[in-house]
Residue frames as qw, qx, qy, qz and C-alpha x, y, z in Angstrom:
[[0.818, 0.225, 0.286, -0.445, 80.36, 120.50, 96.72],
 [0.738, 0.550, -0.372, -0.118, 82.46, 119.38, 93.75],
 [0.132, 0.525, -0.793, 0.278, 85.28, 118.25, 96.04],
 [0.568, -0.133, 0.658, -0.476, 82.84, 116.26, 98.16],
 [0.873, 0.360, 0.037, -0.327, 81.42, 114.56, 95.08],
 [0.537, 0.603, -0.587, 0.053, 84.98, 113.69, 94.01],
 [0.334, -0.435, 0.752, -0.367, 85.53, 112.03, 97.42],
 [0.812, 0.094, 0.459, -0.348, 82.96, 109.38, 96.48],
 [0.787, 0.571, -0.218, -0.082, 84.73, 108.72, 93.17],
 [0.378, 0.647, -0.616, 0.241, 88.31, 108.52, 94.36],
 [0.559, -0.403, 0.619, -0.377, 87.58, 106.50, 97.49],
 [0.945, 0.216, 0.161, -0.183, 86.89, 103.68, 94.99],
 [0.473, -0.526, 0.571, 0.416, 90.59, 103.87, 93.97],
 [0.761, 0.599, 0.159, -0.190, 89.89, 104.08, 90.22],
 [0.289, 0.793, -0.523, -0.117, 93.52, 104.55, 89.20],
 [0.273, -0.386, 0.881, -0.038, 94.54, 101.20, 90.65],
 [0.756, 0.333, 0.508, -0.242, 91.81, 99.63, 88.50],
 [0.392, 0.732, -0.367, -0.419, 93.74, 100.61, 85.38],
 [0.037, -0.360, 0.915, 0.176, 95.63, 97.27, 85.15],
 [0.415, 0.265, 0.846, -0.207, 92.39, 95.28, 85.49],
 [0.502, 0.715, 0.171, -0.456, 90.65, 97.49, 82.92],
 [0.213, 0.672, -0.591, -0.392, 93.61, 97.14, 80.58],
 [0.132, -0.180, 0.970, 0.099, 93.77, 93.36, 80.79],
 [0.502, 0.466, 0.640, -0.348, 89.99, 93.11, 80.40],
 [0.457, 0.757, -0.101, -0.456, 90.28, 95.17, 77.20],
 [0.101, 0.534, -0.793, -0.273, 93.18, 93.07, 75.96],
 [0.384, 0.078, 0.911, -0.132, 91.15, 89.93, 76.63],
 [0.548, 0.641, 0.373, -0.387, 88.39, 91.32, 74.41],
 [0.425, 0.813, -0.226, -0.328, 90.55, 92.59, 71.58],
 [0.037, 0.515, -0.841, -0.159, 92.98, 89.66, 71.46],
 [0.649, 0.108, 0.699, -0.280, 90.19, 87.09, 71.38],
 [0.319, 0.057, 0.798, 0.507, 89.62, 85.08, 68.17],
 [0.171, 0.726, 0.652, 0.137, 86.12, 86.51, 67.62],
 [0.306, -0.143, 0.033, 0.941, 86.45, 90.05, 66.27],
 [0.032, 0.592, 0.593, 0.544, 83.08, 91.10, 64.88],
 [0.339, -0.863, -0.374, -0.017, 81.89, 92.91, 68.00],
 [0.574, -0.544, -0.016, 0.611, 85.26, 94.25, 69.06],
 [0.373, 0.199, 0.355, 0.834, 85.66, 96.17, 65.82],
 [0.126, -0.650, -0.441, -0.606, 82.46, 98.08, 66.51],
 [0.547, -0.779, -0.185, -0.245, 82.26, 98.46, 70.25],
 [0.154, 0.576, -0.602, 0.531, 84.59, 99.53, 73.01],
 [0.454, -0.186, -0.822, 0.290, 84.78, 97.58, 76.24],
 [0.021, 0.042, 0.430, -0.902, 83.42, 100.62, 78.07],
 [0.593, -0.061, -0.166, -0.785, 79.92, 99.79, 76.80],
 [0.606, -0.037, -0.791, -0.077, 80.05, 96.19, 78.09],
 [0.678, -0.623, -0.029, -0.390, 78.15, 95.36, 81.29],
 [0.925, -0.143, -0.214, 0.278, 80.93, 92.89, 82.13],
 [0.449, 0.421, -0.222, 0.756, 83.49, 95.70, 82.20],
 [0.268, -0.565, 0.158, -0.764, 81.46, 97.71, 84.69],
 [0.884, -0.393, -0.181, -0.179, 80.53, 94.64, 86.70],
 [0.801, 0.039, -0.286, 0.524, 84.23, 93.91, 87.21],
 [0.162, 0.499, -0.175, 0.833, 84.76, 97.59, 88.05],
 [0.567, -0.578, -0.004, -0.587, 82.03, 97.57, 90.71],
 [0.933, -0.254, -0.238, 0.095, 83.36, 94.34, 92.23],
 [0.641, 0.192, -0.267, 0.693, 86.86, 95.76, 92.48],
 [0.101, -0.578, 0.099, -0.804, 85.58, 99.04, 93.90],
 [0.767, -0.530, -0.120, -0.341, 83.69, 97.19, 96.60],
 [0.908, -0.147, -0.210, 0.332, 86.76, 95.16, 97.49],
 [0.450, 0.397, -0.192, 0.776, 89.10, 98.17, 97.42],
 [0.345, -0.640, 0.072, -0.683, 86.90, 100.09, 99.85],
 [0.894, -0.419, -0.111, -0.110, 86.72, 97.05, 102.13],
 [0.800, 0.145, -0.246, 0.527, 90.50, 96.70, 101.94],
 [0.118, 0.574, -0.210, 0.783, 90.92, 100.26, 103.24],
 [0.661, -0.592, 0.010, -0.461, 88.78, 99.39, 106.25],
 [0.955, -0.286, -0.023, 0.071, 90.81, 96.31, 107.20],
 [0.755, 0.230, -0.098, 0.606, 94.23, 97.73, 106.31],
 [0.134, -0.962, -0.071, -0.227, 94.03, 100.87, 108.43],
 [0.673, -0.664, 0.194, 0.262, 97.04, 100.02, 110.59],
 [0.680, -0.044, 0.407, 0.608, 99.47, 99.38, 107.75],
 [0.319, 0.742, 0.365, 0.464, 97.96, 102.11, 105.56],
 [0.277, -0.960, -0.040, 0.013, 98.56, 104.68, 108.27],
 [0.621, -0.553, 0.362, 0.421, 102.24, 103.74, 108.44],
 [0.568, 0.151, 0.560, 0.584, 102.57, 103.60, 104.65],
 [0.065, 0.366, -0.070, -0.926, 100.87, 106.94, 104.06],
 [0.205, -0.165, -0.771, -0.580, 97.92, 105.26, 102.35],
 [0.245, -0.548, -0.797, 0.071, 94.24, 104.78, 103.19],
 [0.134, 0.107, -0.120, 0.978, 93.90, 108.56, 103.26],
 [0.399, -0.446, -0.411, -0.687, 90.11, 108.60, 103.29],
 [0.720, -0.550, -0.423, 0.000, 89.98, 107.02, 106.73],
 [0.642, -0.212, -0.264, 0.688, 93.24, 108.29, 108.21],
 [0.124, 0.117, 0.030, 0.985, 92.33, 111.89, 107.24],
 [0.176, 0.396, 0.657, -0.617, 88.72, 111.58, 108.35],
 [0.256, 0.095, -0.453, -0.849, 87.19, 112.11, 104.90],
 [0.713, -0.214, -0.467, -0.477, 84.84, 109.18, 105.57],
 [0.557, -0.413, 0.586, -0.419, 83.89, 107.26, 108.68],
 [0.138, -0.173, 0.970, 0.099, 84.19, 103.49, 108.75],
 [0.445, 0.414, 0.732, -0.308, 80.43, 103.00, 108.62],
 [0.460, 0.730, -0.054, -0.503, 80.23, 105.20, 105.53],
 [0.123, 0.511, -0.791, -0.313, 82.97, 103.16, 103.88],
 [0.313, 0.092, 0.939, -0.106, 81.01, 100.00, 104.65],
 [0.496, 0.621, 0.427, -0.431, 77.92, 101.52, 103.03],
 [0.338, 0.713, -0.401, -0.465, 79.92, 102.52, 99.94],
 [0.061, -0.305, 0.936, 0.164, 81.36, 99.01, 99.64],
 [0.397, 0.319, 0.828, -0.234, 77.89, 97.45, 99.95],
 [0.468, 0.709, 0.127, -0.512, 76.47, 99.87, 97.37],
 [0.227, 0.596, -0.660, -0.397, 79.20, 98.91, 94.89],
 [0.188, -0.072, 0.979, 0.003, 78.55, 95.23, 95.53],
 [0.471, 0.516, 0.607, -0.379, 74.82, 95.69, 94.92],
 [0.405, 0.732, -0.213, -0.506, 75.63, 97.53, 91.70],
 [0.056, 0.415, -0.872, -0.254, 77.89, 94.66, 90.63],
 [0.352, 0.181, 0.898, -0.192, 75.11, 92.17, 91.42],
 [0.511, 0.662, 0.289, -0.466, 72.68, 94.11, 89.23],
 [0.327, 0.696, -0.491, -0.409, 75.18, 94.30, 86.37],
 [0.245, -0.258, 0.932, 0.069, 76.01, 90.60, 86.73],
 [0.576, 0.404, 0.657, -0.272, 72.49, 89.77, 85.51],
 [0.522, 0.802, 0.032, -0.289, 73.34, 91.49, 82.22],
 [0.127, -0.643, 0.685, 0.319, 76.76, 90.03, 81.44],
 [0.697, 0.317, -0.557, -0.322, 77.40, 87.39, 78.78],
 [0.935, -0.310, 0.003, -0.173, 77.10, 83.87, 80.15],
 [0.843, 0.247, -0.264, 0.399, 80.75, 83.09, 79.35],
 [0.148, 0.611, -0.347, 0.696, 81.81, 85.91, 81.68],
 [0.692, -0.604, -0.086, -0.386, 79.99, 84.60, 84.71],
 [0.917, -0.233, -0.187, 0.265, 82.65, 82.18, 85.96],
 [0.556, 0.245, -0.193, 0.771, 85.64, 84.58, 85.69],
 [0.184, -0.612, 0.032, -0.769, 83.60, 87.36, 87.31],
 [0.809, -0.534, -0.131, -0.209, 82.48, 85.13, 90.19],
 [0.853, -0.063, -0.195, 0.481, 86.07, 83.97, 90.63],
 [0.281, 0.483, -0.121, 0.821, 87.20, 87.62, 90.60],
 [0.484, -0.664, -0.040, -0.569, 84.70, 88.45, 93.31],
 [0.903, -0.398, -0.147, 0.057, 85.75, 85.57, 95.53],
 [0.734, 0.129, -0.155, 0.649, 89.43, 86.36, 95.07],
 [0.082, 0.616, -0.049, 0.782, 88.97, 90.10, 95.65],
 [0.575, -0.661, 0.017, -0.482, 87.17, 89.65, 98.95],
 [0.929, -0.305, -0.100, 0.186, 89.25, 86.78, 100.31],
 [0.585, 0.405, -0.171, 0.681, 92.26, 88.94, 99.52],
 [0.024, -0.545, 0.183, -0.818, 91.15, 91.72, 101.85],
 [0.642, -0.485, 0.032, -0.593, 88.74, 90.25, 104.37],
 [0.186, -0.310, 0.882, -0.303, 89.32, 87.96, 107.35],
 [0.740, -0.578, 0.323, 0.117, 89.62, 85.14, 108.05],
 [0.871, 0.273, 0.183, 0.365, 91.65, 84.35, 104.91],
 [0.058, -0.959, 0.148, 0.233, 93.09, 87.83, 104.19],
 [0.889, 0.249, 0.146, 0.356, 95.37, 86.62, 101.43],
 [0.272, 0.878, -0.136, 0.369, 97.02, 90.06, 101.34],
 [0.336, -0.752, 0.494, -0.277, 98.76, 89.15, 104.61],
 [0.914, -0.138, 0.382, 0.014, 99.79, 85.61, 103.65],
 [0.092, -0.652, 0.603, 0.451, 103.24, 85.34, 102.02],
 [0.178, -0.060, 0.903, 0.387, 103.12, 83.69, 98.61],
 [0.197, 0.580, 0.790, -0.009, 99.34, 83.66, 98.47],
 [0.096, 0.811, 0.132, -0.562, 99.27, 87.45, 98.09],
 [0.055, -0.461, 0.618, 0.635, 101.51, 87.10, 95.04],
 [0.150, 0.182, 0.929, 0.286, 99.44, 84.29, 93.49],
 [0.172, 0.697, 0.629, -0.298, 96.14, 86.10, 94.13],
 [0.109, 0.761, -0.096, -0.632, 97.30, 89.28, 92.39],
 [0.077, -0.312, 0.766, 0.557, 98.82, 87.44, 89.45],
 [0.143, 0.339, 0.918, 0.148, 95.70, 85.36, 88.86],
 [0.132, 0.730, 0.529, -0.412, 93.25, 88.18, 89.48],
 [0.145, 0.782, -0.129, -0.592, 94.70, 90.94, 87.35],
 [0.042, 0.480, -0.716, -0.506, 96.65, 89.04, 84.72],
 [0.033, 0.051, 0.980, 0.191, 94.32, 86.06, 84.36],
 [0.140, 0.547, 0.790, -0.239, 90.72, 86.53, 85.48],
 [0.192, 0.702, 0.073, -0.682, 90.37, 90.08, 84.12],
 [0.103, 0.370, -0.702, -0.599, 91.74, 88.90, 80.76],
 [0.035, 0.197, 0.973, 0.118, 89.39, 85.89, 80.78],
 [0.196, 0.627, 0.571, -0.492, 86.38, 88.03, 81.68],
 [0.220, 0.613, -0.244, -0.719, 87.10, 90.25, 78.69],
 [0.096, 0.186, -0.873, -0.440, 87.48, 87.28, 76.36],
 [0.129, 0.360, 0.907, -0.174, 84.19, 85.88, 77.67],
 [0.264, 0.613, 0.252, -0.701, 82.48, 89.03, 76.44],
 [0.444, 0.564, -0.386, -0.580, 83.12, 88.10, 72.80],
 [0.609, 0.236, -0.727, -0.211, 83.11, 84.32, 72.84],
 [0.874, -0.386, -0.046, -0.293, 82.66, 81.13, 74.84],
 [0.847, 0.188, -0.353, 0.351, 86.30, 80.46, 75.69],
 [0.257, -0.884, 0.238, -0.310, 87.18, 82.25, 78.97],
 [0.858, -0.416, 0.280, 0.113, 88.99, 79.16, 80.32],
 [0.800, 0.327, 0.167, 0.474, 91.18, 78.95, 77.23],
 [0.182, 0.853, -0.056, 0.486, 91.83, 82.69, 77.48],
 [0.591, -0.765, 0.222, -0.128, 92.78, 82.33, 81.15],
 [0.891, -0.166, 0.283, 0.315, 95.32, 79.64, 80.26],
 [0.610, 0.583, 0.146, 0.517, 96.63, 81.76, 77.38],
 [0.087, -0.933, 0.043, -0.347, 97.15, 84.68, 79.76],
 [0.844, -0.423, -0.117, 0.307, 99.93, 83.03, 81.79],
 [0.554, 0.279, -0.069, 0.781, 102.62, 85.46, 80.52],
 [0.145, -0.659, -0.042, -0.737, 100.59, 88.36, 81.89],
 [0.771, -0.605, -0.170, -0.105, 100.05, 86.59, 85.19],
 [0.799, -0.104, -0.126, 0.579, 103.82, 86.24, 85.51],
 [0.280, 0.445, 0.011, 0.850, 104.34, 89.92, 84.67],
 [0.449, -0.711, -0.140, -0.523, 101.66, 91.03, 87.14],
 [0.854, -0.436, -0.204, 0.199, 103.37, 88.91, 89.79],
 [0.620, 0.129, -0.096, 0.768, 106.62, 90.74, 89.14],
 [0.045, -0.574, -0.063, -0.815, 104.93, 94.14, 89.45],
 [0.671, -0.643, -0.252, -0.270, 103.08, 93.09, 92.58],
 [0.800, -0.250, -0.255, 0.482, 106.31, 92.17, 94.35],
 [0.340, 0.262, -0.069, 0.901, 107.52, 95.70, 93.78],
 [0.384, -0.646, -0.182, -0.635, 104.32, 97.07, 95.35],
 [0.808, -0.535, -0.239, 0.056, 105.11, 95.05, 98.47],
 [0.641, 0.040, -0.157, 0.751, 108.66, 96.44, 98.44],
 [0.015, -0.578, -0.094, -0.810, 107.15, 99.93, 98.44],
 [0.586, -0.610, -0.056, -0.530, 105.23, 99.15, 101.62],
 [0.753, 0.006, -0.617, 0.228, 107.62, 96.77, 103.35],
 [0.204, 0.195, -0.544, 0.790, 108.58, 99.02, 106.28],
 [0.477, -0.192, 0.157, -0.843, 105.02, 100.00, 107.17],
 [0.840, -0.078, -0.415, -0.340, 103.68, 96.48, 106.64],
 [0.621, 0.078, -0.669, 0.400, 106.36, 95.01, 108.88],
 [0.009, -0.183, 0.469, -0.864, 105.71, 97.60, 111.60],
 [0.627, -0.115, 0.037, -0.769, 101.96, 96.88, 111.46],
 [0.504, -0.149, 0.829, -0.191, 102.48, 93.12, 111.60],
 [0.785, 0.486, 0.078, -0.376, 101.19, 92.53, 108.07],
 [0.561, -0.339, 0.692, 0.302, 103.13, 89.57, 106.66],
 [0.670, 0.663, -0.104, -0.317, 103.40, 90.14, 102.92],
 [0.937, 0.246, -0.035, 0.247, 105.76, 88.18, 100.70],
 [0.417, 0.666, -0.290, 0.547, 108.45, 90.86, 100.96],
 [0.475, -0.686, 0.344, -0.431, 108.10, 91.15, 104.74],
 [0.957, -0.198, 0.202, -0.061, 108.67, 87.39, 104.88],
 [0.900, 0.166, 0.144, 0.377, 111.56, 86.95, 102.44],
 [0.415, -0.553, 0.127, 0.711, 113.14, 90.41, 102.27],
 [0.328, 0.799, -0.038, -0.502, 113.52, 93.14, 99.70],
 [0.101, 0.584, -0.686, -0.423, 116.33, 91.74, 97.57],
 [0.278, 0.056, 0.956, 0.078, 114.91, 88.25, 97.37],
 [0.433, 0.661, 0.512, -0.337, 111.59, 89.74, 96.26],
 [0.258, 0.782, -0.286, -0.490, 113.43, 91.79, 93.63],
 [0.109, -0.347, 0.883, 0.297, 115.21, 88.67, 92.40],
 [0.367, 0.338, 0.864, -0.073, 111.95, 86.73, 92.08],
 [0.371, 0.776, 0.225, -0.459, 110.33, 89.70, 90.32],
 [0.136, 0.662, -0.560, -0.480, 113.16, 89.80, 87.80],
 [0.206, -0.081, 0.961, 0.168, 112.88, 86.07, 87.19],
 [0.399, 0.547, 0.690, -0.257, 109.10, 86.32, 86.69],
 [0.321, 0.804, -0.046, -0.498, 109.48, 89.22, 84.26],
 [0.002, 0.501, -0.763, -0.408, 112.15, 87.36, 82.29],
 [0.279, 0.165, 0.945, 0.047, 110.00, 84.24, 82.02],
 [0.379, 0.695, 0.456, -0.406, 107.03, 86.42, 81.05],
 [0.223, 0.726, -0.355, -0.545, 109.03, 88.05, 78.24],
 [0.048, -0.262, 0.915, 0.304, 110.14, 84.68, 76.89],
 [0.304, 0.358, 0.868, -0.160, 106.67, 83.20, 77.23],
 [0.365, 0.727, 0.186, -0.552, 105.13, 86.16, 75.41],
 [0.185, 0.579, -0.606, -0.514, 107.48, 85.77, 72.46],
 [0.062, -0.063, 0.985, 0.145, 106.71, 82.05, 72.30],
 [0.280, 0.443, 0.784, -0.333, 102.97, 82.14, 73.01],
 [0.358, 0.776, 0.259, -0.450, 102.02, 85.01, 70.72],
 [0.257, -0.370, 0.609, 0.653, 104.52, 84.47, 67.89],
 [0.029, 0.103, 0.760, 0.641, 102.88, 85.20, 64.53],
 [0.044, -0.637, -0.767, 0.062, 99.52, 86.08, 66.07],
 [0.021, 0.820, 0.275, 0.501, 97.54, 89.30, 65.97],
 [0.334, -0.898, 0.104, -0.267, 99.29, 91.90, 68.12],
 [0.927, -0.184, -0.115, 0.307, 102.31, 89.68, 68.70],
 [0.521, 0.431, -0.144, 0.723, 104.89, 92.38, 67.96],
 [0.244, -0.686, 0.110, -0.677, 103.37, 94.87, 70.39],
 [0.864, -0.476, -0.069, -0.145, 102.94, 92.15, 73.03],
 [0.862, 0.034, -0.152, 0.482, 106.60, 91.21, 72.71],
 [0.267, 0.550, -0.142, 0.778, 107.70, 94.86, 72.93],
 [0.518, -0.676, 0.031, -0.523, 105.58, 95.47, 76.03],
 [0.934, -0.343, -0.076, 0.071, 106.98, 92.36, 77.72],
 [0.738, 0.232, -0.141, 0.618, 110.56, 93.22, 76.78],
 [0.040, 0.632, -0.127, 0.764, 110.29, 96.82, 77.98],
 [0.712, -0.615, -0.031, -0.337, 108.68, 95.62, 81.18],
 [0.920, -0.142, -0.138, 0.339, 111.66, 93.34, 81.77],
 [0.448, 0.463, -0.153, 0.749, 113.99, 96.30, 81.25],
 [0.313, -0.682, 0.089, -0.655, 112.17, 98.31, 83.93],
 [0.883, -0.453, -0.066, -0.100, 112.18, 95.38, 86.35],
 [0.827, 0.086, -0.159, 0.532, 115.90, 94.83, 85.86],
 [0.187, 0.580, -0.135, 0.781, 116.54, 98.56, 86.33],
 [0.587, -0.654, 0.021, -0.477, 114.49, 98.49, 89.52],
 [0.947, -0.232, -0.137, 0.172, 116.47, 95.47, 90.72],
 [0.622, 0.310, -0.180, 0.696, 119.78, 97.25, 90.13],
 [0.103, -0.637, 0.109, -0.756, 118.59, 100.38, 91.93],
 [0.787, -0.552, -0.063, -0.268, 117.35, 98.33, 94.88],
 [0.884, -0.041, -0.195, 0.422, 120.76, 96.66, 95.14],
 [0.332, 0.442, -0.173, 0.815, 122.34, 100.12, 95.30],
 [0.440, -0.659, -0.042, -0.608, 119.76, 101.23, 97.88],
 [0.885, -0.393, -0.245, 0.040, 120.72, 98.41, 100.24],
 [0.668, 0.141, -0.254, 0.686, 124.16, 100.00, 100.64],
 [0.038, -0.599, 0.033, -0.799, 122.67, 103.21, 102.11],
 [0.039, -0.033, 0.689, -0.723, 121.77, 104.19, 105.67],
 [0.145, 0.391, 0.886, -0.200, 118.27, 103.30, 106.88],
 [0.275, 0.695, 0.314, -0.585, 116.35, 106.51, 106.07],
 [0.231, 0.582, -0.484, -0.611, 118.04, 107.02, 102.71],
 [0.080, -0.062, 0.973, 0.208, 117.64, 103.30, 101.97],
 [0.295, 0.507, 0.750, -0.304, 113.87, 103.44, 102.47],
 [0.314, 0.741, 0.019, -0.593, 113.53, 106.46, 100.19],
 [0.113, 0.475, -0.728, -0.481, 115.70, 104.85, 97.52],
 [0.222, 0.156, 0.962, 0.007, 113.62, 101.67, 97.69],
 [0.361, 0.656, 0.493, -0.443, 110.47, 103.68, 97.10],
 [0.267, 0.706, -0.310, -0.578, 111.97, 105.42, 94.07],
 [0.021, -0.298, 0.897, 0.327, 113.24, 102.17, 92.58],
 [0.202, 0.294, 0.933, -0.046, 110.03, 100.18, 92.96],
 [0.327, 0.685, 0.306, -0.574, 107.80, 103.14, 92.04],
 [0.183, 0.538, -0.555, -0.608, 109.63, 103.29, 88.71],
 [0.032, -0.013, 0.978, 0.204, 108.83, 99.63, 88.07],
 [0.210, 0.490, 0.787, -0.310, 105.17, 99.79, 89.11],
 [0.283, 0.728, 0.163, -0.603, 104.26, 103.04, 87.36],
 [0.122, 0.497, -0.622, -0.592, 106.21, 102.37, 84.17],
 [0.037, 0.058, 0.974, 0.218, 104.79, 98.92, 83.58],
 [0.238, 0.586, 0.664, -0.398, 101.27, 100.03, 84.48],
 [0.248, 0.698, -0.111, -0.663, 101.62, 102.83, 81.92],
 [0.048, 0.306, -0.821, -0.479, 102.92, 100.40, 79.27],
 [0.129, 0.298, 0.946, -0.004, 99.99, 98.01, 79.74],
 [0.233, 0.694, 0.437, -0.523, 97.51, 100.89, 79.72],
 [0.175, 0.602, -0.389, -0.675, 99.03, 102.33, 76.54],
 [0.015, -0.075, 0.938, 0.337, 98.84, 98.94, 74.87],
 [0.183, 0.500, 0.817, -0.222, 95.17, 98.60, 75.87],
 [0.222, 0.730, 0.140, -0.632, 94.46, 102.07, 74.48],
 [0.080, 0.402, -0.675, -0.613, 96.08, 101.14, 71.18],
 [0.005, -0.180, -0.964, -0.195, 93.69, 98.20, 70.93],
 [0.113, -0.724, -0.680, -0.031, 90.68, 100.13, 72.27],
 [0.261, 0.311, -0.029, 0.914, 91.10, 103.90, 71.75],
 [0.413, -0.684, -0.314, -0.512, 87.87, 104.66, 73.61],
 [0.729, -0.450, -0.375, 0.354, 89.72, 103.80, 76.82],
 [0.371, 0.203, -0.097, 0.901, 91.60, 107.08, 76.41],
 [0.302, -0.564, -0.207, -0.741, 88.33, 108.84, 77.25],
 [0.774, -0.567, -0.270, -0.078, 88.33, 106.96, 80.55],
 [0.791, -0.171, -0.195, 0.554, 92.02, 106.94, 81.49],
 [0.360, 0.348, -0.024, 0.866, 93.09, 110.50, 80.65],
 [0.329, -0.678, -0.108, -0.648, 90.30, 112.40, 82.46],
 [0.824, -0.520, -0.221, 0.032, 90.81, 110.19, 85.53],
 [0.720, -0.007, -0.149, 0.678, 94.53, 110.89, 85.58],
 [0.126, 0.479, 0.022, 0.869, 94.00, 114.64, 85.23],
 [0.547, -0.655, -0.192, -0.484, 91.22, 114.72, 87.81],
 [0.850, -0.367, -0.276, 0.260, 93.32, 112.68, 90.25],
 [0.507, 0.226, -0.158, 0.817, 96.15, 115.21, 90.01],
 [0.166, -0.517, -0.015, -0.840, 93.84, 118.07, 90.98],
 [0.730, -0.526, -0.295, -0.322, 91.82, 116.10, 93.52],
 [0.826, -0.275, -0.316, 0.376, 94.68, 114.69, 95.60],
 [0.360, 0.246, -0.161, 0.885, 96.42, 118.07, 95.61],
 [0.323, -0.514, -0.094, -0.789, 93.24, 119.83, 96.75],
 [0.801, -0.470, -0.241, -0.283, 92.15, 117.23, 99.30],
 [0.890, -0.386, -0.053, 0.237, 95.42, 115.87, 100.69],
 [0.007, -0.937, 0.323, 0.131, 98.12, 118.27, 99.41],
 [0.603, -0.323, 0.671, 0.285, 100.00, 115.45, 97.72],
 [0.385, 0.489, -0.543, -0.563, 101.03, 114.55, 94.19],
 [0.620, 0.040, 0.770, -0.144, 99.21, 111.45, 92.97],
 [0.964, -0.184, -0.069, 0.178, 100.25, 109.19, 91.42],
 [0.293, 0.777, -0.391, 0.397, 103.75, 109.75, 92.69]]
């Protein structure tokens, strides 16, 4: 019974919401207005849960439409292992969307535009006919804008009337998210190519994606130092950006070494290299968000622990990993 209940939680892919949650929190706590943020955590804001429900709906829909590539990449376990049927997944996605619609009526007015934009981007990313996730270049732009920009702007809109200004201020994080996203497409490049899914990395190749990721991370680090110099949280922001660049460069070097190996060993080495980048930077951003909003620890840590037990019990795998 407990395992079945957990199925309905983890099918929503809560751990991959961590970057969006983190940037939402950073948008709140780095905004000029501070009165409310000193007293309340983002986890009590309707806007936070509205964004969560929107993403959950889109993530479930993505699993439905990405079955071919997910099967080859060892993902989409809920459908490929028969935990849920497609029609049940559709019902779960619709239920999350209805929940988001109900919460949307309770968000601050300044959050409405970034949340609507997040919804449109999330569904056009996964669903035909646009399916931005399978359009080289557009998949990169959509992820960068969605996670690094719109989530940040939605958070800022919860404490003031300047989400557009916050979105423009978030360009260093959009660049950094773009760098991380390219490494997620490197992780899946073989399966995506075999399934006919044309991501940026399938189109331009692993090493060119790694080069662009390194360039984006470098620009993000420089932009962070310039944009946030002398402002609240500027030192931590600069450290996070600099450490992120280090991980991206390290991943780039390891990928270059991987390309010298035979095919099977090369694929495994690629996964190790890009996993290091994705997981390390995600952890850095989450840690930064928790420093600004300690109540997030009560959300992140139990989810991480529960995911370890759940994925081992249900699928006999180590997750994340």
